[in-house]
N, CA, C and O atoms as a GROMACS GRO file, in nm:
protein
  572
    1UNK      N    1  11.787   8.315  28.181
    1UNK     CA    2  11.822   8.193  28.114
    1UNK      C    3  11.970   8.198  28.075
    1UNK      O    4  12.017   8.298  28.022
    2UNK      N    5  12.041   8.091  28.102
    2UNK     CA    6  12.183   8.075  28.065
    2UNK      C    7  12.191   7.978  27.949
    2UNK      O    8  12.131   7.871  27.952
    3UNK      N    9  12.266   8.015  27.845
    3UNK     CA   10  12.282   7.928  27.730
    3UNK      C   11  12.426   7.930  27.681
    3UNK      O   12  12.493   8.034  27.682
    4UNK      N   13  12.472   7.815  27.637
    4UNK     CA   14  12.598   7.804  27.565
    4UNK      C   15  12.567   7.820  27.417
    4UNK      O   16  12.459   7.782  27.371
    5UNK      N   17  12.662   7.875  27.342
    5UNK     CA   18  12.642   7.888  27.198
    5UNK      C   19  12.776   7.883  27.127
    5UNK      O   20  12.877   7.930  27.180
    6UNK      N   21  12.776   7.826  27.009
    6UNK     CA   22  12.897   7.829  26.927
    6UNK      C   23  12.886   7.937  26.819
    6UNK      O   24  12.969   7.944  26.728
    7UNK      N   25  12.783   8.020  26.830
    7UNK     CA   26  12.759   8.130  26.736
    7UNK      C   27  12.796   8.264  26.799
    7UNK      O   28  12.807   8.275  26.921
    8UNK      N   29  12.816   8.364  26.716
    8UNK     CA   30  12.845   8.499  26.764
    8UNK      C   31  12.731   8.546  26.855
    8UNK      O   32  12.614   8.528  26.823
    9UNK      N   33  12.767   8.604  26.967
    9UNK     CA   34  12.668   8.654  27.063
    9UNK      C   35  12.622   8.794  27.020
    9UNK      O   36  12.704   8.879  26.985
   10UNK      N   37  12.491   8.815  27.025
   10UNK     CA   38  12.432   8.944  26.994
   10UNK      C   39  12.387   9.010  27.124
   10UNK      O   40  12.279   8.978  27.175
   11UNK      N   41  12.468   9.102  27.180
   11UNK     CA   42  12.431   9.162  27.308
   11UNK      C   43  12.302   9.242  27.302
   11UNK      O   44  12.231   9.254  27.402
   12UNK      N   45  12.269   9.298  27.187
   12UNK     CA   46  12.145   9.374  27.172
   12UNK      C   47  12.024   9.282  27.191
   12UNK      O   48  11.924   9.322  27.251
   13UNK      N   49  12.032   9.159  27.140
   13UNK     CA   50  11.923   9.064  27.157
   13UNK      C   51  11.904   9.028  27.304
   13UNK      O   52  11.791   9.010  27.350
   14UNK      N   53  12.014   9.017  27.379
   14UNK     CA   54  12.003   8.990  27.523
   14UNK      C   55  11.936   9.108  27.593
   14UNK      O   56  11.851   9.088  27.680
   15UNK      N   57  11.974   9.228  27.556
   15UNK     CA   58  11.912   9.349  27.614
   15UNK      C   59  11.762   9.349  27.587
   15UNK      O   60  11.682   9.372  27.678
   16UNK      N   61  11.725   9.323  27.464
   16UNK     CA   62  11.583   9.321  27.428
   16UNK      C   63  11.507   9.212  27.504
   16UNK      O   64  11.389   9.230  27.536
   17UNK      N   65  11.573   9.100  27.533
   17UNK     CA   66  11.509   8.988  27.602
   17UNK      C   67  11.476   9.019  27.748
   17UNK      O   68  11.387   8.957  27.806
   18UNK      N   69  11.548   9.116  27.808
   18UNK     CA   70  11.522   9.149  27.949
   18UNK      C   71  11.442   9.278  27.964
   18UNK      O   72  11.410   9.319  28.076
   19UNK      N   73  11.410   9.341  27.854
   19UNK     CA   74  11.332   9.466  27.860
   19UNK      C   75  11.192   9.436  27.914
   19UNK      O   76  11.125   9.342  27.870
   20UNK      N   77  11.149   9.518  28.011
   20UNK     CA   78  11.020   9.496  28.076
   20UNK      C   79  10.969   9.630  28.128
   20UNK      O   80  11.049   9.711  28.177
   21UNK      N   81  10.839   9.656  28.119
   21UNK     CA   82  10.787   9.784  28.166
   21UNK      C   83  10.807   9.808  28.316
   21UNK      O   84  10.806   9.923  28.361
   22UNK      N   85  10.825   9.703  28.394
   22UNK     CA   86  10.845   9.720  28.538
   22UNK      C   87  10.991   9.748  28.574
   22UNK      O   88  11.022   9.776  28.690
   23UNK      N   89  11.080   9.741  28.477
   23UNK     CA   90  11.222   9.763  28.502
   23UNK      C   91  11.261   9.906  28.473
   23UNK      O   92  11.230   9.960  28.366
   24UNK      N   93  11.330   9.967  28.569
   24UNK     CA   94  11.381  10.103  28.549
   24UNK      C   95  11.532  10.106  28.538
   24UNK      O   96  11.591  10.209  28.507
   25UNK      N   97  11.594   9.989  28.565
   25UNK     CA   98  11.740   9.981  28.559
   25UNK      C   99  11.785   9.864  28.475
   25UNK      O  100  11.720   9.760  28.470
   26UNK      N  101  11.897   9.884  28.408
   26UNK     CA  102  11.955   9.781  28.322
   26UNK      C  103  12.105   9.784  28.338
   26UNK      O  104  12.166   9.890  28.346
   27UNK      N  105  12.166   9.666  28.344
   27UNK     CA  106  12.311   9.654  28.346
   27UNK      C  107  12.351   9.538  28.256
   27UNK      O  108  12.279   9.439  28.245
   28UNK      N  109  12.467   9.553  28.194
   28UNK     CA  110  12.515   9.445  28.108
   28UNK      C  111  12.665   9.430  28.124
   28UNK      O  112  12.735   9.520  28.171
   29UNK      N  113  12.713   9.315  28.083
   29UNK     CA  114  12.857   9.287  28.083
   29UNK      C  115  12.890   9.210  27.958
   29UNK      O  116  12.817   9.117  27.920
   30UNK      N  117  12.999   9.247  27.892
   30UNK     CA  118  13.052   9.171  27.780
   30UNK      C  119  13.196   9.137  27.813
   30UNK      O  120  13.276   9.226  27.846
   31UNK      N  121  13.230   9.009  27.804
   31UNK     CA  122  13.368   8.965  27.821
   31UNK      C  123  13.427   8.941  27.683
   31UNK      O  124  13.379   8.855  27.609
   32UNK      N  125  13.531   9.018  27.649
   32UNK     CA  126  13.592   9.011  27.517
   32UNK      C  127  13.722   8.933  27.521
   32UNK      O  128  13.790   8.932  27.623
   33UNK      N  129  13.755   8.870  27.412
   33UNK     CA  130  13.884   8.802  27.399
   33UNK      C  131  13.990   8.910  27.380
   33UNK      O  132  13.986   8.986  27.284
   34UNK      N  133  14.084   8.915  27.474
   34UNK     CA  134  14.190   9.017  27.466
   34UNK      C  135  14.319   8.954  27.413
   34UNK      O  136  14.331   8.831  27.406
   35UNK      N  137  14.412   9.038  27.376
   35UNK     CA  138  14.534   8.990  27.311
   35UNK      C  139  14.652   8.964  27.406
   35UNK      O  140  14.766   8.949  27.362
   36UNK      N  141  14.623   8.958  27.535
   36UNK     CA  142  14.731   8.931  27.632
   36UNK      C  143  14.674   8.868  27.757
   36UNK      O  144  14.556   8.885  27.789
   37UNK      N  145  14.758   8.794  27.829
   37UNK     CA  146  14.721   8.737  27.958
   37UNK      C  147  14.848   8.702  28.033
   37UNK      O  148  14.932   8.627  27.983
   38UNK      N  149  14.862   8.756  28.152
   38UNK     CA  150  14.976   8.730  28.240
   38UNK      C  151  15.109   8.744  28.166
   38UNK      O  152  15.196   8.657  28.174
   39UNK      N  153  15.123   8.854  28.094
   39UNK     CA  154  15.248   8.886  28.027
   39UNK      C  155  15.273   8.813  27.895
   39UNK      O  156  15.379   8.828  27.836
   40UNK      N  157  15.176   8.736  27.850
   40UNK     CA  158  15.193   8.662  27.723
   40UNK      C  159  15.100   8.719  27.617
   40UNK      O  160  14.990   8.765  27.647
   41UNK      N  161  15.145   8.716  27.494
   41UNK     CA  162  15.064   8.763  27.382
   41UNK      C  163  14.971   8.651  27.337
   41UNK      O  164  15.016   8.543  27.300
   42UNK      N  165  14.842   8.677  27.341
   42UNK     CA  166  14.740   8.579  27.307
   42UNK      C  167  14.696   8.600  27.162
   42UNK      O  168  14.670   8.713  27.121
   43UNK      N  169  14.688   8.491  27.087
   43UNK     CA  170  14.642   8.496  26.947
   43UNK      C  171  14.492   8.467  26.937
   43UNK      O  172  14.423   8.526  26.854
   44UNK      N  173  14.442   8.376  27.022
   44UNK     CA  174  14.301   8.338  27.020
   44UNK      C  175  14.271   8.255  27.143
   44UNK      O  176  14.362   8.217  27.217
   45UNK      N  177  14.143   8.226  27.164
   45UNK     CA  178  14.100   8.141  27.275
   45UNK      C  179  14.010   8.031  27.222
   45UNK      O  180  13.951   8.041  27.115
   46UNK      N  181  14.003   7.925  27.301
   46UNK     CA  182  13.913   7.815  27.269
   46UNK      C  183  13.840   7.777  27.397
   46UNK      O  184  13.902   7.760  27.502
   47UNK      N  185  13.708   7.765  27.389
   47UNK     CA  186  13.627   7.727  27.505
   47UNK      C  187  13.561   7.592  27.481
   47UNK      O  188  13.506   7.566  27.374
   48UNK      N  189  13.566   7.508  27.583
   48UNK     CA  190  13.493   7.382  27.583
   48UNK      C  191  13.410   7.377  27.710
   48UNK      O  192  13.445   7.438  27.811
   49UNK      N  193  13.301   7.303  27.704
   49UNK     CA  194  13.212   7.292  27.820
   49UNK      C  195  13.146   7.155  27.820
   49UNK      O  196  13.141   7.086  27.718
   50UNK      N  197  13.097   7.118  27.935
   50UNK     CA  198  13.010   7.001  27.950
   50UNK      C  199  12.869   7.060  27.945
   50UNK      O  200  12.818   7.104  28.047
   51UNK      N  201  12.805   7.061  27.826
   51UNK     CA  202  12.683   7.140  27.807
   51UNK      C  203  12.571   7.117  27.908
   51UNK      O  204  12.518   7.213  27.962
   52UNK      N  205  12.534   6.993  27.935
   52UNK     CA  206  12.422   6.968  28.025
   52UNK      C  207  12.449   7.025  28.163
   52UNK      O  208  12.362   7.090  28.221
   53UNK      N  209  12.567   7.002  28.215
   53UNK     CA  210  12.601   7.051  28.348
   53UNK      C  211  12.622   7.202  28.347
   53UNK      O  212  12.578   7.271  28.439
   54UNK      N  213  12.688   7.254  28.244
   54UNK     CA  214  12.714   7.399  28.238
   54UNK      C  215  12.583   7.477  28.234
   54UNK      O  216  12.567   7.576  28.305
   55UNK      N  217  12.489   7.433  28.150
   55UNK     CA  218  12.363   7.506  28.142
   55UNK      C  219  12.279   7.490  28.268
   55UNK      O  220  12.212   7.584  28.310
   56UNK      N  221  12.283   7.373  28.329
   56UNK     CA  222  12.212   7.352  28.455
   56UNK      C  223  12.268   7.444  28.563
   56UNK      O  224  12.192   7.510  28.634
   57UNK      N  225  12.400   7.447  28.576
   57UNK     CA  226  12.464   7.530  28.678
   57UNK      C  227  12.445   7.679  28.647
   57UNK      O  228  12.419   7.758  28.738
   58UNK      N  229  12.458   7.717  28.522
   58UNK     CA  230  12.438   7.857  28.484
   58UNK      C  231  12.298   7.904  28.513
   58UNK      O  232  12.279   8.015  28.562
   59UNK      N  233  12.199   7.821  28.484
   59UNK     CA  234  12.060   7.858  28.514
   59UNK      C  235  12.034   7.863  28.664
   59UNK      O  236  11.958   7.947  28.710
   60UNK      N  237  12.096   7.774  28.740
   60UNK     CA  238  12.083   7.777  28.886
   60UNK      C  239  12.136   7.909  28.940
   60UNK      O  240  12.075   7.972  29.027
   61UNK      N  241  12.250   7.952  28.888
   61UNK     CA  242  12.312   8.078  28.931
   61UNK      C  243  12.219   8.196  28.900
   61UNK      O  244  12.194   8.280  28.986
   62UNK      N  245  12.167   8.202  28.778
   62UNK     CA  246  12.080   8.312  28.742
   62UNK      C  247  11.955   8.315  28.828
   62UNK      O  248  11.914   8.421  28.875
   63UNK      N  249  11.892   8.199  28.851
   63UNK     CA  250  11.773   8.194  28.935
   63UNK      C  251  11.802   8.242  29.076
   63UNK      O  252  11.726   8.321  29.132
   64UNK      N  253  11.912   8.195  29.133
   64UNK     CA  254  11.950   8.232  29.270
   64UNK      C  255  11.976   8.382  29.281
   64UNK      O  256  11.923   8.448  29.371
   65UNK      N  257  12.056   8.436  29.192
   65UNK     CA  258  12.092   8.577  29.199
   65UNK      C  259  11.972   8.666  29.168
   65UNK      O  260  11.957   8.772  29.229
   66UNK      N  261  11.889   8.626  29.075
   66UNK     CA  262  11.769   8.705  29.045
   66UNK      C  263  11.680   8.715  29.168
   66UNK      O  264  11.626   8.822  29.198
   67UNK      N  265  11.663   8.606  29.239
   67UNK     CA  266  11.580   8.605  29.360
   67UNK      C  267  11.643   8.690  29.471
   67UNK      O  268  11.572   8.762  29.541
   68UNK      N  269  11.773   8.681  29.486
   68UNK     CA  270  11.843   8.755  29.592
   68UNK      C  271  11.842   8.905  29.570
   68UNK      O  272  11.844   8.982  29.666
   69UNK      N  273  11.838   8.949  29.444
   69UNK     CA  274  11.853   9.092  29.414
   69UNK      C  275  11.728   9.154  29.351
   69UNK      O  276  11.735   9.263  29.295
   70UNK      N  277  11.616   9.085  29.359
   70UNK     CA  278  11.490   9.138  29.308
   70UNK      C  279  11.501   9.183  29.162
   70UNK      O  280  11.461   9.293  29.125
   71UNK      N  281  11.557   9.092  29.082
   71UNK     CA  282  11.578   9.118  28.940
   71UNK      C  283  11.450   9.085  28.863
   71UNK      O  284  11.383   8.987  28.893
   72UNK      N  285  11.418   9.167  28.765
   72UNK     CA  286  11.303   9.141  28.678
   72UNK      C  287  11.337   9.029  28.580
   72UNK      O  288  11.260   8.935  28.564
   73UNK      N  289  11.453   9.040  28.513
   73UNK     CA  290  11.493   8.938  28.416
   73UNK      C  291  11.644   8.941  28.398
   73UNK      O  292  11.708   9.045  28.414
   74UNK      N  293  11.699   8.824  28.364
   74UNK     CA  294  11.843   8.814  28.338
   74UNK      C  295  11.866   8.709  28.230
   74UNK      O  296  11.797   8.608  28.223
   75UNK      N  297  11.964   8.736  28.146
   75UNK     CA  298  12.004   8.642  28.041
   75UNK      C  299  12.156   8.640  28.035
   75UNK      O  300  12.222   8.741  28.060
   76UNK      N  301  12.209   8.523  28.002
   76UNK     CA  302  12.353   8.509  27.986
   76UNK      C  303  12.381   8.409  27.876
   76UNK      O  304  12.318   8.303  27.870
   77UNK      N  305  12.476   8.442  27.790
   77UNK     CA  306  12.524   8.349  27.688
   77UNK      C  307  12.675   8.341  27.698
   77UNK      O  308  12.743   8.441  27.718
   78UNK      N  309  12.726   8.219  27.685
   78UNK     CA  310  12.871   8.196  27.686
   78UNK      C  311  12.907   8.119  27.561
   78UNK      O  312  12.842   8.021  27.526
   79UNK      N  313  13.011   8.164  27.494
   79UNK     CA  314  13.056   8.100  27.371
   79UNK      C  315  13.133   7.972  27.401
   79UNK      O  316  13.194   7.957  27.507
   80UNK      N  317  13.128   7.882  27.305
   80UNK     CA  318  13.216   7.766  27.300
   80UNK      C  319  13.281   7.767  27.162
   80UNK      O  320  13.234   7.834  27.071
   81UNK      N  321  13.389   7.692  27.150
   81UNK     CA  322  13.460   7.686  27.023
   81UNK      C  323  13.577   7.782  27.020
   81UNK      O  324  13.621   7.831  27.124
   82UNK      N  325  13.626   7.808  26.901
   82UNK     CA  326  13.746   7.890  26.881
   82UNK      C  327  13.706   8.036  26.858
   82UNK      O  328  13.626   8.065  26.769
   83UNK      N  329  13.760   8.126  26.938
   83UNK     CA  330  13.727   8.269  26.931
   83UNK      C  331  13.852   8.350  26.899
   83UNK      O  332  13.962   8.318  26.944
   84UNK      N  333  13.833   8.454  26.820
   84UNK     CA  334  13.942   8.543  26.782
   84UNK      C  335  13.945   8.665  26.875
   84UNK      O  336  13.849   8.691  26.947
   85UNK      N  337  14.055   8.738  26.872
   85UNK     CA  338  14.070   8.860  26.952
   85UNK      C  339  13.954   8.954  26.919
   85UNK      O  340  13.921   8.975  26.802
   86UNK      N  341  13.893   9.010  27.022
   86UNK     CA  342  13.785   9.105  27.006
   86UNK      C  343  13.646   9.044  27.008
   86UNK      O  344  13.548   9.116  27.026
   87UNK      N  345  13.635   8.913  26.991
   87UNK     CA  346  13.503   8.850  26.994
   87UNK      C  347  13.449   8.847  27.137
   87UNK      O  348  13.526   8.850  27.234
   88UNK      N  349  13.317   8.841  27.149
   88UNK     CA  350  13.253   8.834  27.280
   88UNK      C  351  13.251   8.688  27.324
   88UNK      O  352  13.197   8.602  27.255
   89UNK      N  353  13.311   8.660  27.440
   89UNK     CA  354  13.312   8.526  27.497
   89UNK      C  355  13.192   8.502  27.586
   89UNK      O  356  13.140   8.390  27.593
   90UNK      N  357  13.147   8.607  27.655
   90UNK     CA  358  13.031   8.597  27.744
   90UNK      C  359  12.960   8.732  27.745
   90UNK      O  360  13.022   8.837  27.741
   91UNK      N  361  12.828   8.725  27.751
   91UNK     CA  362  12.747   8.847  27.763
   91UNK      C  363  12.636   8.822  27.863
   91UNK      O  364  12.576   8.715  27.867
   92UNK      N  365  12.610   8.924  27.944
   92UNK     CA  366  12.508   8.917  28.048
   92UNK      C  367  12.422   9.042  28.037
   92UNK      O  368  12.474   9.152  28.016
   93UNK      N  369  12.291   9.027  28.051
   93UNK     CA  370  12.198   9.139  28.055
   93UNK      C  371  12.104   9.119  28.173
   93UNK      O  372  12.050   9.010  28.194
   94UNK      N  373  12.085   9.226  28.250
   94UNK     CA  374  12.002   9.221  28.370
   94UNK      C  375  11.912   9.344  28.376
   94UNK      O  376  11.958   9.456  28.354
   95UNK      N  377  11.784   9.322  28.404
   95UNK     CA  378  11.695   9.435  28.430
   95UNK      C  379  11.635   9.419  28.569
   95UNK      O  380  11.611   9.308  28.617
   96UNK      N  381  11.612   9.534  28.633
   96UNK     CA  382  11.556   9.536  28.768
   96UNK      C  383  11.477   9.666  28.783
   96UNK      O  384  11.487   9.756  28.700
   97UNK      N  385  11.400   9.674  28.889
   97UNK     CA  386  11.323   9.796  28.913
   97UNK      C  387  11.415   9.917  28.929
   97UNK      O  388  11.381  10.028  28.887
   98UNK      N  389  11.533   9.895  28.990
   98UNK     CA  390  11.627  10.004  29.015
   98UNK      C  391  11.768   9.966  28.972
   98UNK      O  392  11.802   9.848  28.967
   99UNK      N  393  11.849  10.065  28.940
   99UNK     CA  394  11.983  10.042  28.886
   99UNK      C  395  12.075   9.967  28.981
   99UNK      O  396  12.155   9.884  28.937
  100UNK      N  397  12.066   9.994  29.110
  100UNK     CA  398  12.158   9.929  29.204
  100UNK      C  399  12.143   9.777  29.200
  100UNK      O  400  12.242   9.704  29.201
  101UNK      N  401  12.021   9.730  29.196
  101UNK     CA  402  11.997   9.585  29.190
  101UNK      C  403  12.049   9.527  29.059
  101UNK      O  404  12.106   9.418  29.057
  102UNK      N  405  12.030   9.600  28.949
  102UNK     CA  406  12.078   9.552  28.819
  102UNK      C  407  12.230   9.542  28.818
  102UNK      O  408  12.285   9.441  28.774
  103UNK      N  409  12.300   9.645  28.866
  103UNK     CA  410  12.446   9.643  28.870
  103UNK      C  411  12.498   9.531  28.960
  103UNK      O  412  12.588   9.456  28.922
  104UNK      N  413  12.442   9.521  29.079
  104UNK     CA  414  12.487   9.420  29.175
  104UNK      C  415  12.465   9.280  29.122
  104UNK      O  416  12.553   9.194  29.133
  105UNK      N  417  12.349   9.255  29.065
  105UNK     CA  418  12.318   9.122  29.012
  105UNK      C  419  12.408   9.087  28.893
  105UNK      O  420  12.455   8.974  28.883
  106UNK      N  421  12.432   9.183  28.806
  106UNK     CA  422  12.516   9.156  28.689
  106UNK      C  423  12.657   9.115  28.733
  106UNK      O  424  12.713   9.019  28.681
  107UNK      N  425  12.712   9.188  28.828
  107UNK     CA  426  12.846   9.154  28.879
  107UNK      C  427  12.846   9.018  28.948
  107UNK      O  428  12.938   8.939  28.930
  108UNK      N  429  12.744   8.991  29.028
  108UNK     CA  430  12.736   8.863  29.098
  108UNK      C  431  12.726   8.747  28.998
  108UNK      O  432  12.784   8.641  29.021
  109UNK      N  433  12.652   8.766  28.890
  109UNK     CA  434  12.637   8.661  28.790
  109UNK      C  435  12.771   8.627  28.726
  109UNK      O  436  12.807   8.509  28.719
  110UNK      N  437  12.846   8.727  28.680
  110UNK     CA  438  12.974   8.696  28.614
  110UNK      C  439  13.072   8.634  28.713
  110UNK      O  440  13.143   8.540  28.678
  111UNK      N  441  13.076   8.684  28.835
  111UNK     CA  442  13.168   8.628  28.934
  111UNK      C  443  13.137   8.481  28.962
  111UNK      O  444  13.228   8.398  28.968
  112UNK      N  445  13.010   8.451  28.979
  112UNK     CA  446  12.971   8.313  29.011
  112UNK      C  447  12.990   8.219  28.891
  112UNK      O  448  13.033   8.105  28.908
  113UNK      N  449  12.958   8.266  28.772
  113UNK     CA  450  12.978   8.182  28.653
  113UNK      C  451  13.126   8.150  28.636
  113UNK      O  452  13.161   8.035  28.610
  114UNK      N  453  13.212   8.249  28.649
  114UNK     CA  454  13.356   8.227  28.633
  114UNK      C  455  13.407   8.127  28.738
  114UNK      O  456  13.503   8.054  28.713
  115UNK      N  457  13.344   8.125  28.854
  115UNK     CA  458  13.391   8.041  28.964
  115UNK      C  459  13.338   7.898  28.956
  115UNK      O  460  13.409   7.805  28.997
  116UNK      N  461  13.217   7.878  28.907
  116UNK     CA  462  13.156   7.744  28.923
  116UNK      C  463  13.113   7.671  28.797
  116UNK      O  464  13.103   7.548  28.799
  117UNK      N  465  13.088   7.742  28.687
  117UNK     CA  466  13.034   7.673  28.569
  117UNK      C  467  13.146   7.598  28.496
  117UNK      O  468  13.251   7.656  28.470
  118UNK      N  469  13.125   7.471  28.463
  118UNK     CA  470  13.229   7.390  28.400
  118UNK      C  471  13.251   7.426  28.252
  118UNK      O  472  13.204   7.359  28.160
  119UNK      N  473  13.325   7.536  28.234
  119UNK     CA  474  13.367   7.583  28.102
  119UNK      C  475  13.518   7.599  28.111
  119UNK      O  476  13.571   7.661  28.203
  120UNK      N  477  13.588   7.541  28.014
  120UNK     CA  478  13.733   7.543  28.016
  120UNK      C  479  13.786   7.627  27.902
  120UNK      O  480  13.732   7.626  27.791
  121UNK      N  481  13.893   7.701  27.930
  121UNK     CA  482  13.950   7.794  27.833
  121UNK      C  483  14.092   7.751  27.797
  121UNK      O  484  14.174   7.724  27.884
  122UNK      N  485  14.117   7.746  27.668
  122UNK     CA  486  14.251   7.718  27.616
  122UNK      C  487  14.302   7.846  27.551
  122UNK      O  488  14.238   7.901  27.461
  123UNK      N  489  14.417   7.891  27.596
  123UNK     CA  490  14.477   8.010  27.537
  123UNK      C  491  14.578   7.967  27.431
  123UNK      O  492  14.664   7.882  27.455
  124UNK      N  493  14.566   8.027  27.313
  124UNK     CA  494  14.661   8.006  27.205
  124UNK      C  495  14.746   8.131  27.196
  124UNK      O  496  14.694   8.242  27.180
  125UNK      N  497  14.879   8.114  27.207
  125UNK     CA  498  14.970   8.228  27.212
  125UNK      C  499  15.033   8.255  27.075
  125UNK      O  500  15.036   8.167  26.989
  126UNK      N  501  15.082   8.377  27.057
  126UNK     CA  502  15.141   8.417  26.931
  126UNK      C  503  15.271   8.342  26.900
  126UNK      O  504  15.316   8.340  26.786
  127UNK      N  505  15.332   8.281  27.004
  127UNK     CA  506  15.455   8.204  26.980
  127UNK      C  507  15.427   8.061  26.934
  127UNK      O  508  15.519   7.982  26.918
  128UNK      N  509  15.298   8.028  26.913
  128UNK     CA  510  15.260   7.897  26.863
  128UNK      C  511  15.226   7.795  26.971
  128UNK      O  512  15.180   7.685  26.939
  129UNK      N  513  15.246   7.830  27.098
  129UNK     CA  514  15.213   7.738  27.208
  129UNK      C  515  15.070   7.764  27.254
  129UNK      O  516  15.009   7.865  27.219
  130UNK      N  517  15.018   7.671  27.332
  130UNK     CA  518  14.885   7.688  27.390
  130UNK      C  519  14.879   7.614  27.522
  130UNK      O  520  14.958   7.523  27.548
  131UNK      N  521  14.785   7.655  27.607
  131UNK     CA  522  14.768   7.593  27.738
  131UNK      C  523  14.623   7.605  27.782
  131UNK      O  524  14.558   7.707  27.759
  132UNK      N  525  14.572   7.498  27.846
  132UNK     CA  526  14.441   7.503  27.908
  132UNK      C  527  14.454   7.578  28.039
  132UNK      O  528  14.541   7.547  28.120
  133UNK      N  529  14.369   7.676  28.059
  133UNK     CA  530  14.371   7.756  28.182
  133UNK      C  531  14.282   7.686  28.283
  133UNK      O  532  14.169   7.646  28.252
  134UNK      N  533  14.333   7.671  28.403
  134UNK     CA  534  14.260   7.598  28.508
  134UNK      C  535  14.125   7.663  28.538
  134UNK      O  536  14.114   7.786  28.547
  135UNK      N  537  14.025   7.580  28.554
  135UNK     CA  538  13.891   7.625  28.592
  135UNK      C  539  13.884   7.618  28.744
  135UNK      O  540  13.862   7.511  28.801
  136UNK      N  541  13.902   7.730  28.809
  136UNK     CA  542  13.900   7.735  28.955
  136UNK      C  543  13.761   7.706  29.010
  136UNK      O  544  13.666   7.777  28.979
  137UNK      N  545  13.751   7.602  29.091
  137UNK     CA  546  13.626   7.576  29.162
  137UNK      C  547  13.524   7.494  29.087
  137UNK      O  548  13.424   7.456  29.147
  138UNK      N  549  13.545   7.463  28.960
  138UNK     CA  550  13.442   7.390  28.886
  138UNK      C  551  13.415   7.252  28.946
  138UNK      O  552  13.299   7.214  28.964
  139UNK      N  553  13.519   7.179  28.975
  139UNK     CA  554  13.502   7.042  29.024
  139UNK      C  555  13.429   7.039  29.158
  139UNK      O  556  13.345   6.952  29.182
  140UNK      N  557  13.459   7.134  29.246
  140UNK     CA  558  13.397   7.133  29.378
  140UNK      C  559  13.250   7.172  29.375
  140UNK      O  560  13.176   7.142  29.468
  141UNK      N  561  13.207   7.239  29.268
  141UNK     CA  562  13.067   7.282  29.259
  141UNK      C  563  12.984   7.197  29.165
  141UNK      O  564  12.863   7.219  29.152
  142UNK      N  565  13.044   7.101  29.099
  142UNK     CA  566  12.968   7.017  29.006
  142UNK      C  567  12.873   6.927  29.086
  142UNK      O  568  12.916   6.848  29.169
  143UNK      N  569  12.744   6.941  29.058
  143UNK     CA  570  12.643   6.858  29.126
  143UNK      C  571  12.524   6.837  29.042
  143UNK      O  572  12.430   6.769  29.083
   0.00000   0.00000   0.00000
């Protein structure tokens, strides 16, 4: 299940949500707000999304990748709103019968979400300026 949230993400809760007796492997990913990007000092980030479409596309991605990689369960949460340095912007948890499938699926999920889900990021810099970062591929995959 893919969900947007304006609340702090609890990665442990995602891990617990994918725990299953048939799973022998687990992989997770946390995307943190860092203090730099392309040579600029970042003060904070802001995320906006088109919720209905973002959640529909995010869930489509999880269903597709879970089926392709024989995943037992997968969960993903992406933050919206204003985030400070060090906060979790996205978290993914995947369980599978074996570790290779869990690792592969987790990487495929983050790559596909970054490429297609309509979530936009605004970077706020320490010099007081800010800019919306282009969402590569979102428009071409919106359906």
